[in-house]
Backbone bond lengths (Angstrom), bond angles and torsions (degrees), N, CA, C in turn:
res aa  C-N    CA-C-N  psi(-1)  N-CA   C-N-CA  omega(-1)  CA-C   N-CA-C  phi
1 M - - - 1.469 - - 1.521 109.27 -
2 N 1.349 118.20 131.68 1.451 120.37 174.42 1.521 109.35 -104.44
3 R 1.321 116.27 -179.45 1.454 120.57 -173.33 1.521 112.20 -64.85
4 E 1.307 116.86 -37.41 1.462 120.04 -178.90 1.516 111.84 -65.90
5 E 1.342 117.36 -30.55 1.462 121.24 -178.18 1.516 112.59 -83.32
6 S 1.328 117.85 -11.95 1.458 120.13 -171.38 1.511 113.50 -71.84
7 G 1.332 117.59 -34.03 1.449 120.55 -178.09 1.516 112.94 77.87
8 L 1.363 118.59 -1.35 1.447 122.67 179.36 1.525 109.48 -102.59
9 R 1.323 117.00 170.26 1.452 120.53 178.34 1.519 108.56 -62.94
10 Q 1.301 114.86 116.26 1.455 119.31 -166.18 1.523 114.11 -70.04
11 D 1.328 118.34 -27.44 1.450 118.95 -172.66 1.522 113.22 -86.76
12 V 1.321 119.35 0.60 1.464 120.87 178.42 1.528 110.98 -130.21
13 L 1.306 117.62 22.74 1.455 122.27 -177.93 1.526 110.08 -98.15
14 I 1.338 116.93 130.75 1.460 120.68 178.91 1.530 109.73 -128.77
15 Y 1.326 114.88 158.42 1.465 122.51 178.43 1.520 107.89 -96.21
16 N 1.319 116.60 128.79 1.461 120.66 -177.20 1.518 110.29 -141.47
17 N 1.328 115.82 105.36 1.464 122.10 173.37 1.532 112.96 52.55
18 G 1.321 116.03 51.13 1.457 120.99 174.14 1.513 116.03 90.18
19 K 1.334 118.16 1.20 1.463 119.74 179.18 1.528 109.82 -141.61
20 Y 1.332 114.74 165.35 1.456 120.86 -179.32 1.521 109.43 -107.72
21 E 1.337 115.87 138.21 1.455 119.14 -177.45 1.521 110.69 -143.83
22 Q 1.328 115.51 157.94 1.446 121.02 176.83 1.524 110.00 -74.13
23 E 1.315 116.13 135.01 1.455 119.95 174.70 1.527 109.48 -84.97
24 V 1.330 116.30 137.92 1.458 121.21 174.73 1.526 107.76 -83.60
25 I 1.321 116.81 114.04 1.459 121.60 -178.81 1.521 109.33 -97.74
26 P 1.319 119.32 117.89 1.457 121.28 178.65 1.530 111.40 -57.12
27 A 1.326 115.80 134.98 1.472 121.66 178.43 1.524 111.37 51.50
28 E 1.336 116.59 44.82 1.463 120.08 -173.86 1.527 112.82 -58.91
29 K 1.330 118.40 -40.69 1.471 120.11 -179.35 1.528 111.02 -60.83
30 W 1.349 115.63 -41.37 1.451 119.06 177.81 1.520 111.29 -67.78
31 M 1.324 116.70 -40.08 1.464 120.45 179.12 1.522 111.09 -59.89
32 R 1.316 116.34 -42.51 1.471 120.17 -179.12 1.525 111.20 -70.73
33 L 1.332 116.51 -35.69 1.467 119.27 176.44 1.528 110.43 -65.08
34 I 1.328 116.23 -44.89 1.465 120.54 -176.78 1.519 112.47 -68.49
35 Y 1.338 116.66 -44.58 1.464 119.56 -170.08 1.526 114.74 -102.99
36 E 1.335 118.03 -8.63 1.458 119.36 -178.82 1.525 113.85 -119.22
37 S 1.332 117.83 -22.55 1.457 120.08 -179.57 1.524 110.60 -75.82
38 P 1.339 118.03 123.99 1.467 120.02 -178.22 1.526 112.97 -72.60
39 V 1.335 117.94 -17.20 1.462 120.92 -177.05 1.525 111.42 -107.44
40 G 1.332 116.32 -65.66 1.457 120.42 -175.68 1.508 113.71 -71.23
41 G 1.332 116.85 -21.69 1.453 119.70 -174.26 1.509 114.94 -72.81
42 A 1.322 118.27 -31.85 1.463 121.30 -173.88 1.533 113.59 -58.20
43 P 1.345 119.34 -52.93 1.469 117.69 179.95 1.526 113.05 -66.72
44 L 1.334 117.07 -33.85 1.463 119.58 178.13 1.518 110.93 -68.51
45 K 1.316 116.38 -38.59 1.469 120.95 178.12 1.530 110.35 -62.51
46 F 1.331 115.96 -41.18 1.462 120.16 178.02 1.521 110.42 -62.60
47 L 1.339 116.60 -36.93 1.459 121.44 -177.57 1.527 111.88 -71.51
48 V 1.340 117.21 -49.22 1.467 119.64 -171.92 1.523 113.14 -69.62
49 K 1.325 117.62 -23.22 1.469 118.39 -179.32 1.524 112.64 -79.90
50 R 1.331 116.44 -10.89 1.461 120.33 -177.12 1.529 111.35 -75.47
51 K 1.304 116.83 142.20 1.466 121.10 -176.14 1.520 113.07 -67.17
52 F 1.342 117.87 -30.03 1.461 119.21 -175.29 1.514 111.25 -63.05
53 L 1.348 118.26 -33.38 1.456 121.03 179.51 1.525 110.53 -65.85
54 S 1.327 116.32 -42.52 1.461 120.29 177.57 1.521 111.40 -66.36
55 R 1.344 116.84 -34.22 1.467 120.00 177.82 1.525 110.82 -65.68
56 I 1.331 116.28 -41.55 1.467 120.28 179.14 1.522 110.35 -63.57
57 Y 1.347 115.75 -46.42 1.457 120.26 179.53 1.534 110.63 -62.32
58 G 1.335 116.34 -42.50 1.455 120.37 179.43 1.511 112.52 -62.71
59 A 1.338 116.21 -39.38 1.460 120.10 178.43 1.527 110.61 -64.17
60 Y 1.329 116.58 -41.65 1.468 119.60 178.33 1.535 110.63 -63.22
61 C 1.330 116.78 -42.13 1.476 120.85 -178.55 1.519 112.59 -63.66
62 R 1.325 117.49 -18.07 1.466 120.55 178.19 1.529 112.75 -91.56
63 T 1.330 116.73 -1.31 1.461 120.04 177.97 1.522 110.09 -88.07
64 N 1.323 116.89 152.35 1.468 121.13 177.87 1.516 111.56 -62.12
65 H 1.332 116.87 -28.66 1.464 121.31 -179.86 1.531 111.19 -60.57
66 S 1.325 117.04 -31.49 1.467 120.92 -177.02 1.519 112.77 -68.60
67 A 1.340 117.62 -14.01 1.467 120.54 -179.46 1.522 111.82 -61.26
68 R 1.329 117.06 -23.44 1.460 119.75 179.57 1.531 112.14 -66.87
69 M 1.327 118.16 -15.42 1.461 121.73 177.92 1.525 112.23 -76.26
70 I 1.327 117.05 -22.23 1.463 121.28 -169.72 1.529 113.89 -63.51
71 P 1.354 120.52 -51.14 1.472 119.77 -177.36 1.530 113.26 -58.33
72 G 1.333 117.30 -43.35 1.459 120.20 179.43 1.519 112.10 -65.95
73 F 1.330 116.84 -37.11 1.458 121.43 179.22 1.522 110.15 -63.95
74 I 1.323 116.48 -44.23 1.464 121.35 178.76 1.523 110.74 -61.36
75 E 1.318 116.37 -43.35 1.464 120.71 -178.65 1.522 111.72 -69.36
76 N 1.327 117.61 -45.31 1.468 121.29 -177.14 1.522 112.68 -62.01
77 Y 1.335 116.75 -34.87 1.464 120.65 -176.06 1.521 112.99 -107.87
78 N 1.330 116.24 8.44 1.463 121.50 173.67 1.532 111.57 52.43
79 I 1.315 116.40 51.37 1.459 122.40 -178.16 1.526 109.73 -85.31
80 D 1.322 116.90 126.20 1.452 122.16 178.08 1.526 108.52 -83.17
81 M 1.327 117.10 103.28 1.454 120.68 -175.77 1.534 112.80 -75.53
82 N 1.318 117.67 -6.71 1.468 120.19 174.82 1.524 111.51 -65.67
83 D 1.343 115.98 -17.84 1.462 121.00 179.88 1.524 112.49 -79.85
84 Y 1.339 116.77 -8.31 1.460 119.71 -170.91 1.528 112.27 -122.77
85 V 1.328 114.60 161.57 1.464 120.59 -179.86 1.530 109.33 -122.29
86 G 1.327 115.60 157.85 1.457 120.41 173.40 1.514 113.68 98.64
87 T 1.319 115.15 170.11 1.458 123.03 173.71 1.524 107.71 -119.87
88 Y 1.324 116.40 159.64 1.468 120.08 -170.93 1.519 110.21 -132.04
89 K 1.320 116.25 121.63 1.452 119.60 179.88 1.522 112.56 -88.81
90 N 1.344 117.03 -9.00 1.462 120.64 175.54 1.525 109.47 -153.79
91 F 1.331 116.89 172.71 1.464 120.91 -175.36 1.528 111.46 -68.59
92 A 1.321 117.84 -32.01 1.464 120.56 179.58 1.522 111.03 -62.01
93 E 1.333 116.57 -41.91 1.466 119.99 178.11 1.526 110.74 -66.32
94 F 1.315 116.86 -39.20 1.461 120.90 177.38 1.527 110.70 -64.36
95 F 1.314 116.70 -40.17 1.459 121.23 -176.06 1.524 111.82 -62.34
96 I 1.335 117.25 -36.27 1.474 120.21 -179.87 1.532 110.37 -102.06
97 R 1.339 115.89 30.22 1.468 121.46 179.12 1.532 110.79 -53.00
98 E 1.316 115.40 148.61 1.459 121.09 -179.07 1.520 111.11 -101.60
99 R 1.304 116.52 146.00 1.460 121.92 178.38 1.528 111.20 -76.21
100 A 1.337 114.51 145.87 1.460 119.87 177.41 1.522 110.72 -72.07
101 D 1.332 117.02 -31.89 1.461 120.79 -176.54 1.525 109.25 -140.90
102 V 1.308 116.92 125.05 1.461 122.39 178.52 1.521 108.42 -116.34
103 S 1.341 116.77 123.31 1.462 121.07 -176.45 1.520 110.51 -126.80
104 F 1.331 116.32 128.94 1.462 122.41 176.32 1.529 108.93 -122.23
105 P 1.333 117.52 156.15 1.468 120.41 -179.65 1.533 111.97 -54.76
106 Q 1.320 116.24 137.47 1.458 121.03 178.55 1.524 111.58 -78.36
107 E 1.346 116.94 -29.24 1.463 120.51 178.96 1.530 109.06 -65.96
108 Q 1.310 117.29 125.30 1.458 121.80 -174.81 1.515 113.19 -63.76
109 D 1.339 117.25 -27.01 1.459 120.02 -176.86 1.523 113.02 -87.75
110 V 1.331 118.15 -0.21 1.469 121.82 -177.66 1.525 109.99 -99.96
111 L 1.324 115.53 131.25 1.457 121.44 179.14 1.523 110.06 -95.79
112 G 1.328 116.46 118.57 1.454 122.18 174.85 1.521 110.10 -95.53
113 S 1.320 116.85 146.88 1.462 120.71 -177.47 1.525 111.05 -62.61
114 P 1.333 117.91 134.26 1.461 120.91 -179.47 1.527 113.52 -76.19
115 C 1.335 116.47 -6.99 1.455 120.07 -177.96 1.527 109.69 -157.48
116 E 1.313 115.02 177.69 1.463 122.50 178.57 1.523 108.41 -103.16
117 G 1.331 117.60 142.30 1.459 120.11 178.12 1.506 111.71 164.81
118 V 1.338 116.58 -149.12 1.462 121.78 174.96 1.525 107.80 -121.73
119 A 1.334 116.22 132.07 1.461 121.50 -169.26 1.523 112.81 -112.69
120 S 1.335 114.45 148.21 1.457 123.56 170.34 1.524 107.25 -132.72
121 V 1.340 117.03 146.83 1.461 121.22 -176.34 1.523 109.99 -128.78
122 Y 1.336 116.16 134.72 1.470 121.88 -178.49 1.523 109.12 -130.00
123 P 1.337 118.48 101.07 1.469 121.11 177.69 1.522 111.57 -81.57
124 D 1.319 116.17 164.84 1.463 123.44 175.40 1.531 111.69 51.46
125 I 1.315 116.50 56.68 1.457 121.10 -173.05 1.531 112.80 -78.04
126 D 1.319 114.60 151.03 1.455 123.49 172.65 1.535 106.56 -107.96
127 P 1.326 118.95 112.00 1.473 120.79 -176.11 1.518 114.57 -56.54
128 Q 1.335 116.90 -22.93 1.460 119.51 -179.77 1.531 112.92 -85.56
129 K 1.330 116.75 -11.19 1.467 118.68 -173.70 1.525 110.13 -149.47
130 L 1.320 116.27 65.83 1.458 120.81 178.19 1.519 110.30 -82.66
131 I 1.322 116.10 141.37 1.458 120.94 -177.55 1.523 109.99 -73.96
132 A 1.331 115.55 131.04 1.465 121.11 174.12 1.523 108.91 -101.09
133 A 1.333 117.43 -71.31 1.466 122.22 178.45 1.518 109.11 -166.46
134 K 1.336 115.91 142.53 1.464 122.62 174.37 1.526 113.12 46.66
135 G 1.321 116.11 51.22 1.455 120.32 174.53 1.520 114.96 81.83
136 T 1.325 118.43 1.63 1.462 120.77 177.42 1.527 109.57 -92.10
137 H 1.329 115.11 153.97 1.459 120.19 -175.46 1.526 111.04 -134.86
138 F 1.328 114.72 165.67 1.457 120.57 174.41 1.516 108.96 -146.38
139 S 1.321 115.76 164.82 1.462 122.39 -177.73 1.521 110.60 -98.28
140 L 1.329 116.55 133.61 1.451 120.75 178.82 1.532 110.66 -67.73
141 G 1.335 116.20 -32.91 1.455 119.84 177.69 1.520 111.32 -62.13
142 E 1.335 116.22 -39.79 1.465 120.34 178.16 1.526 110.40 -70.21
143 L 1.330 116.72 -40.23 1.462 120.67 179.45 1.527 110.52 -61.33
144 F 1.340 116.78 -47.76 1.461 122.01 -179.46 1.529 112.69 -76.13
145 N 1.337 115.49 -21.86 1.467 120.81 -168.70 1.525 109.06 58.60
146 D 1.362 114.43 39.47 1.470 120.99 -175.83 1.530 107.69 -162.80
147 E 1.323 117.07 99.15 1.466 121.52 -176.20 1.528 112.24 -67.52
148 A 1.318 117.50 -39.16 1.467 120.50 -178.24 1.521 110.42 -64.22
149 L 1.321 117.83 -43.97 1.464 120.89 178.18 1.516 110.42 -63.69
150 A 1.313 117.22 -40.11 1.464 121.50 -179.78 1.525 111.10 -59.78
151 K 1.314 117.78 -43.13 1.463 121.55 -178.43 1.521 112.19 -61.79
152 S 1.317 117.84 -29.18 1.463 120.86 -177.81 1.529 112.23 -70.17
153 Y 1.344 117.18 -10.80 1.467 120.40 179.58 1.525 112.25 -103.86
154 Q 1.336 117.05 13.23 1.460 121.65 175.77 1.529 110.47 -56.36
155 G 1.334 117.38 127.37 1.458 121.55 178.41 1.509 114.66 80.26
156 G 1.328 117.42 2.01 1.459 121.30 -179.81 1.524 112.79 -84.49
157 T 1.316 116.50 -154.96 1.471 122.13 -175.94 1.528 110.44 -127.56
158 M 1.338 115.87 137.59 1.463 121.73 172.96 1.523 109.25 -112.11
159 I 1.330 116.41 132.70 1.463 122.39 171.81 1.518 107.68 -115.81
160 K 1.319 116.26 127.41 1.465 121.59 174.98 1.526 108.52 -109.18
161 I 1.325 117.14 128.05 1.462 121.44 175.62 1.528 107.86 -124.50
162 R 1.313 115.75 113.36 1.466 121.86 -179.79 1.523 108.87 -93.40
163 I 1.324 115.94 125.78 1.462 122.17 -175.56 1.526 108.60 -105.34
164 A 1.328 117.12 114.13 1.462 122.08 179.91 1.521 109.84 -78.94
165 P 1.333 118.18 160.19 1.471 120.61 -179.28 1.530 113.85 -53.64
166 A 1.332 118.11 -32.95 1.469 120.88 -177.44 1.528 113.08 -78.91
167 N 1.337 117.68 -14.10 1.461 120.98 -178.29 1.527 112.50 -73.52
168 Y 1.315 114.52 166.27 1.468 123.36 170.28 1.522 107.49 -66.76
169 H 1.330 117.74 128.22 1.461 120.33 -171.67 1.524 114.83 -107.70
170 R 1.328 115.91 20.31 1.461 118.67 173.79 1.529 109.75 -101.42
171 L 1.323 115.71 147.15 1.464 122.35 178.67 1.524 108.84 -107.86
172 H 1.346 115.63 145.89 1.466 120.99 179.75 1.530 109.42 -127.52
173 F 1.311 116.24 153.00 1.460 120.19 175.50 1.526 109.00 -72.57
174 F 1.321 116.12 132.05 1.463 122.40 -177.09 1.521 112.04 -86.60
175 D 1.343 117.03 -7.37 1.459 120.75 -178.41 1.522 108.16 -159.51
176 E 1.318 115.76 161.08 1.463 117.90 173.71 1.520 109.02 -75.27
177 G 1.305 115.77 151.60 1.455 119.80 -177.76 1.514 111.38 164.46
178 V 1.353 115.90 -156.26 1.466 121.91 -176.34 1.528 109.22 -141.02
179 V 1.321 115.80 135.54 1.464 120.75 171.25 1.525 107.39 -78.47
180 T 1.327 115.79 120.23 1.458 120.39 -176.41 1.522 113.22 -97.14
181 G 1.330 116.49 -12.28 1.458 119.33 178.96 1.508 111.25 -179.82
182 S 1.327 116.29 158.43 1.465 120.86 175.21 1.516 108.85 -158.53
183 K 1.316 115.20 152.61 1.461 119.51 176.48 1.524 109.24 -153.56
184 H 1.318 115.55 148.88 1.455 122.02 176.59 1.523 108.80 -99.04
185 I 1.325 115.68 136.74 1.460 122.18 179.98 1.520 107.54 -117.04
186 N 1.308 116.50 121.78 1.457 120.83 -176.01 1.527 111.16 -70.61
187 G 1.323 116.19 154.44 1.455 120.27 179.83 1.507 111.31 180.00
188 S 1.339 115.63 -170.76 1.459 122.44 179.96 1.522 109.94 -83.29
189 L 1.328 115.90 -174.45 1.460 120.51 179.74 1.531 109.92 -134.52
190 Y 1.341 115.49 59.95 1.457 119.82 173.19 1.528 109.77 -66.67
191 S 1.323 116.12 154.63 1.466 120.13 173.82 1.521 109.85 -63.88
192 V 1.360 116.87 150.60 1.462 120.42 173.00 1.534 110.18 -109.77
193 S 1.334 117.01 23.32 1.465 120.73 173.50 1.520 108.27 -66.77
194 P 1.342 119.00 158.18 1.459 120.01 179.99 1.522 112.71 -59.01
195 V 1.326 117.46 -28.78 1.468 120.79 178.89 1.523 109.90 -62.68
196 A 1.339 116.75 -46.77 1.463 120.63 -179.47 1.526 111.74 -70.88
197 L 1.340 116.85 -42.94 1.460 120.36 -178.38 1.525 112.09 -60.48
198 N 1.330 116.72 -32.51 1.459 120.43 -179.24 1.518 112.95 -79.23
199 R 1.337 117.23 -8.76 1.457 120.56 -175.16 1.520 114.66 -113.74
200 I 1.317 117.30 -23.73 1.463 119.76 -174.96 1.523 110.16 -114.59
201 A 1.321 115.54 107.61 1.461 120.13 177.03 1.530 108.85 -67.10
202 R 1.321 116.83 144.40 1.468 123.10 177.39 1.518 112.10 65.14
203 L 1.331 118.57 24.53 1.460 120.46 -177.35 1.530 110.94 -57.34
204 Y 1.338 117.39 -41.33 1.463 120.81 -179.32 1.526 111.26 -58.14
205 C 1.336 115.90 -36.47 1.464 120.65 -178.08 1.521 112.34 -81.02
206 L 1.310 117.64 -16.07 1.457 121.71 -179.18 1.526 111.67 -89.67
207 N 1.340 117.13 -28.95 1.460 120.54 -174.50 1.526 113.28 -82.56
208 K 1.317 114.57 157.10 1.459 122.18 171.52 1.523 108.65 -58.43
209 R 1.337 117.88 138.79 1.460 119.73 -175.63 1.526 110.85 -158.35
210 A 1.318 114.54 165.18 1.466 120.80 175.94 1.521 108.42 -126.30
211 L 1.314 117.22 135.21 1.459 123.54 177.53 1.526 108.16 -106.27
212 V 1.333 115.82 121.86 1.462 121.25 -179.57 1.527 109.00 -118.21
213 S 1.325 117.53 125.32 1.466 122.62 176.72 1.526 108.08 -97.43
214 F 1.332 115.75 121.57 1.461 121.24 -173.86 1.517 110.29 -125.33
215 S 1.316 116.84 121.68 1.465 122.40 176.04 1.524 107.64 -93.53
216 S 1.335 116.80 104.83 1.464 121.08 -175.45 1.522 111.16 -97.55
217 K 1.318 116.66 154.97 1.458 121.87 -177.99 1.521 111.71 -68.74
218 N 1.330 117.73 -40.46 1.465 121.36 -170.79 1.527 115.81 -109.75
219 F 1.359 117.53 -9.65 1.467 119.41 -175.11 1.520 113.14 -128.69
220 G 1.328 116.43 14.50 1.464 120.37 176.28 1.519 113.14 73.70
221 D 1.319 115.47 -158.70 1.466 121.88 179.83 1.529 109.18 -81.38
222 V 1.328 115.91 118.90 1.456 122.12 -175.90 1.526 109.32 -116.52
223 A 1.334 116.33 135.63 1.461 121.29 174.74 1.521 108.42 -102.30
224 L 1.312 116.55 127.99 1.465 122.80 179.28 1.520 108.42 -115.94
225 V 1.328 116.21 128.29 1.462 120.68 177.39 1.516 108.53 -116.22
226 E 1.317 116.26 115.97 1.467 122.63 178.17 1.523 106.98 -95.66
227 V 1.320 116.58 113.98 1.464 121.81 -174.08 1.520 110.03 -101.92
228 G 1.317 117.12 123.37 1.456 121.95 175.99 1.522 110.53 -78.02
229 A 1.325 116.35 174.94 1.456 121.12 -177.70 1.522 109.84 -157.08
230 T 1.334 115.73 -179.27 1.462 120.80 177.86 1.527 110.17 -52.26
231 F 1.313 116.47 131.40 1.465 124.68 -179.85 1.534 112.73 70.97
232 V 1.332 117.99 8.76 1.464 120.72 170.95 1.523 106.65 -105.28
233 G 1.330 116.69 95.70 1.450 120.07 -175.35 1.516 113.01 -80.72
234 S 1.329 117.46 -24.17 1.466 119.92 -175.08 1.523 111.69 -145.13
235 I 1.322 115.43 147.98 1.458 123.67 171.21 1.521 105.48 -115.18
236 V 1.312 117.71 114.41 1.465 121.96 -173.93 1.520 109.86 -103.85
237 N 1.331 117.48 119.08 1.457 121.94 177.32 1.529 110.16 -100.07
238 L 1.343 115.43 144.57 1.464 121.41 -173.28 1.523 112.84 -115.74
239 F 1.319 117.28 23.53 1.459 120.66 -177.72 1.528 110.35 -120.01
240 E 1.320 115.10 168.90 1.464 122.03 174.27 1.524 108.33 -122.86
241 H 1.307 116.38 141.87 1.460 120.51 178.83 1.526 110.52 -61.13
242 G 1.325 115.38 134.30 1.454 120.51 175.23 1.510 115.95 81.52
243 V 1.336 117.62 -4.52 1.468 121.03 -179.87 1.528 109.02 -95.26
244 P 1.332 119.53 121.47 1.471 121.49 -177.95 1.531 112.20 -56.99
245 V 1.334 115.41 142.64 1.466 121.59 177.57 1.518 109.24 -123.24
246 E 1.322 116.10 159.97 1.457 122.31 -179.14 1.529 110.91 -107.51
247 R 1.315 116.14 156.09 1.458 121.75 175.22 1.537 109.30 -60.01
248 G 1.319 116.19 130.71 1.453 121.77 179.61 1.516 114.24 91.33
249 Q 1.321 117.85 -12.33 1.466 121.89 179.64 1.529 110.14 -65.77
250 Q 1.332 117.38 143.74 1.463 120.46 178.36 1.520 110.57 -63.87
251 A 1.347 115.24 135.67 1.457 120.74 179.51 1.527 112.18 -106.78
252 G 1.342 117.06 -28.13 1.453 119.93 -178.50 1.512 110.77 167.08
253 Y 1.338 115.60 -173.27 1.461 119.96 178.16 1.529 110.55 -156.82
254 F 1.335 114.72 158.52 1.455 122.84 175.30 1.522 108.66 -99.67
255 L 1.319 117.37 137.21 1.455 120.43 173.15 1.532 109.36 -79.91
256 P 1.361 119.38 169.09 1.474 123.22 -164.23 1.527 117.68 -40.64
257 G 1.354 113.89 133.63 1.459 123.39 177.84 1.516 111.41 129.08
258 G 1.307 117.71 168.89 1.456 121.79 174.04 1.519 109.42 -73.44
259 S 1.312 117.57 160.94 1.460 120.51 -177.72 1.521 109.75 -159.34
260 L 1.341 115.85 -176.08 1.461 119.22 -171.85 1.517 109.37 -157.74
261 I 1.342 115.50 146.22 1.459 119.81 175.15 1.529 108.83 -128.78
262 L 1.325 115.68 139.08 1.461 122.83 175.80 1.522 107.78 -116.41
263 M 1.345 116.17 133.41 1.459 121.87 179.75 1.529 108.45 -118.83
264 F 1.323 116.63 135.05 1.465 121.14 -179.02 1.526 109.75 -125.07
265 F 1.350 114.81 125.95 1.463 122.14 179.43 1.525 108.51 -115.35
266 K 1.325 116.75 143.12 1.456 120.33 -179.50 1.525 111.17 -76.61
267 K 1.311 114.86 158.13 1.463 121.77 -179.47 1.533 110.47 -57.55
268 G 1.336 115.41 134.62 1.456 120.40 177.45 1.511 115.23 83.22
269 E 1.339 117.61 5.75 1.466 120.79 -178.57 1.526 113.66 -106.17
270 F 1.339 117.14 -30.94 1.460 120.23 -169.57 1.525 111.32 -141.03
271 M 1.346 115.58 138.24 1.462 121.80 176.01 1.532 108.52 -118.99
272 P 1.346 118.29 111.45 1.463 120.35 -177.95 1.519 112.34 -69.48
273 A 1.328 116.25 155.14 1.463 121.63 177.15 1.523 109.76 -60.81
274 E 1.321 116.26 135.82 1.466 121.52 -174.22 1.523 112.19 -60.03
275 F 1.335 117.60 -39.98 1.462 118.77 -176.74 1.527 111.55 -65.44
276 L 1.342 117.50 -31.02 1.456 120.44 177.56 1.520 111.27 -70.05
277 V 1.329 115.83 -40.15 1.467 120.35 177.59 1.520 109.97 -63.80
278 E 1.330 116.87 -43.90 1.462 121.54 -179.15 1.518 111.85 -63.25
279 Q 1.325 117.50 -45.43 1.464 120.64 -178.86 1.523 111.27 -66.56
280 T 1.322 117.01 -39.23 1.464 120.53 178.20 1.519 110.35 -64.06
281 A 1.332 117.04 -44.42 1.466 121.14 179.51 1.523 111.53 -62.01
282 A 1.337 116.81 -31.39 1.462 121.35 178.93 1.527 112.26 -82.52
283 G 1.326 117.21 -5.84 1.457 120.75 175.97 1.506 115.61 99.43
284 Y 1.340 117.55 15.99 1.459 120.81 -177.63 1.522 111.98 -114.89
285 E 1.321 115.65 143.50 1.449 121.58 165.80 1.526 107.21 -86.65
286 T 1.342 116.32 153.56 1.462 121.09 -177.46 1.523 110.13 -117.65
287 K 1.323 116.36 129.79 1.461 120.66 177.88 1.524 108.78 -67.05
288 I 1.333 115.90 131.96 1.456 120.53 -175.79 1.528 109.33 -137.72
289 G 1.316 116.87 141.85 1.457 121.08 178.72 1.514 111.54 -100.47
290 L 1.320 116.38 164.20 1.462 121.84 177.08 1.526 110.18 -58.05
291 G 1.334 116.62 125.92 1.452 121.38 178.41 1.515 115.00 84.36
292 E 1.340 118.67 -5.99 1.473 120.46 179.39 1.520 110.27 -69.80
293 V 1.327 116.03 150.21 1.467 122.23 -171.98 1.526 112.34 -67.15
294 L 1.343 115.28 127.40 1.451 122.22 175.02 1.530 112.52 -106.88
295 G 1.323 117.07 -19.08 1.451 120.89 -179.73 1.517 110.83 162.20
296 R 1.345 115.80 -163.99 1.468 121.44 -176.25 1.519 112.29 -137.13
297 S 1.299 114.79 160.28 1.461 121.42 175.21 1.527 109.42 -71.47
298 V 1.322 117.07 135.10 1.471 121.23 178.05 1.523 110.28 -71.07
299 K 1.325 117.64 -43.13 1.472 121.58 -176.20 1.510 111.97 -64.18
300 A 1.328 117.05 -34.48 1.460 120.52 -178.61 1.515 111.06 -68.44
301 Q 1.348 117.06 -24.67 1.452 121.33 -178.45 1.526 112.48 -89.63
302 A 1.340 115.64 -14.14 1.466 119.30 -176.01 1.529 111.27 -72.64
């Protein structure tokens, strides 16, 4: 089934364990007003992308008063708190809650998702024309702010994982290896909801982001781009350059708001799971959990 055959609202439909379902978009009416209204949306769009708004929201989330938001948030998004540990004196602490149990594939050649969210997979990528959404494209050189690095991923694979506000917002290393470099790239803070992604070309290149170069044992040199968004004032990394890390180890977290991670694998290093490729080609994002299989190492299968 493709999007045209579904009969449902095409821009909020996701694939989840063999069926298609509507995604719950936080503040959807506001998102549509901001990003789809040709009149009222322009000034609001200018406002929400500004960093000061995210700073104000972040400051409020660190106050004890914000704790009153937690029960309603849990109920609205049906979050199973049995999966998490700790107590939270404010919404910011709740937002970066830690899981009680983190499990990654034991098979060394299997890639488990570094985070929770909805995933899309794009094999055989062209760095000059990467797919964003609905026929829009962006340049990997612009995203990385490094043309030479971008060229090295010609013919490789891109995985996009969009993290909604209700998801677990910590990132984990998907393999053992070493972080060889990282840099922060300044930018705006547009929303990364499907409404915004479908309306703003090059959104990934416009937003604040961090580029992390990771030399993994089983999947070669991988580039990870952590993309900030509206109400995400900071991207916090928990690693040190040159210090070995283990599979499943925490890599970092996003502070309050929705966010997104892009993963880039070089040609001949990684083979994505077929069902993810099929769903992406049909126009669907796929719901994925932390540690769930995204694909396998090519070299391990040779």
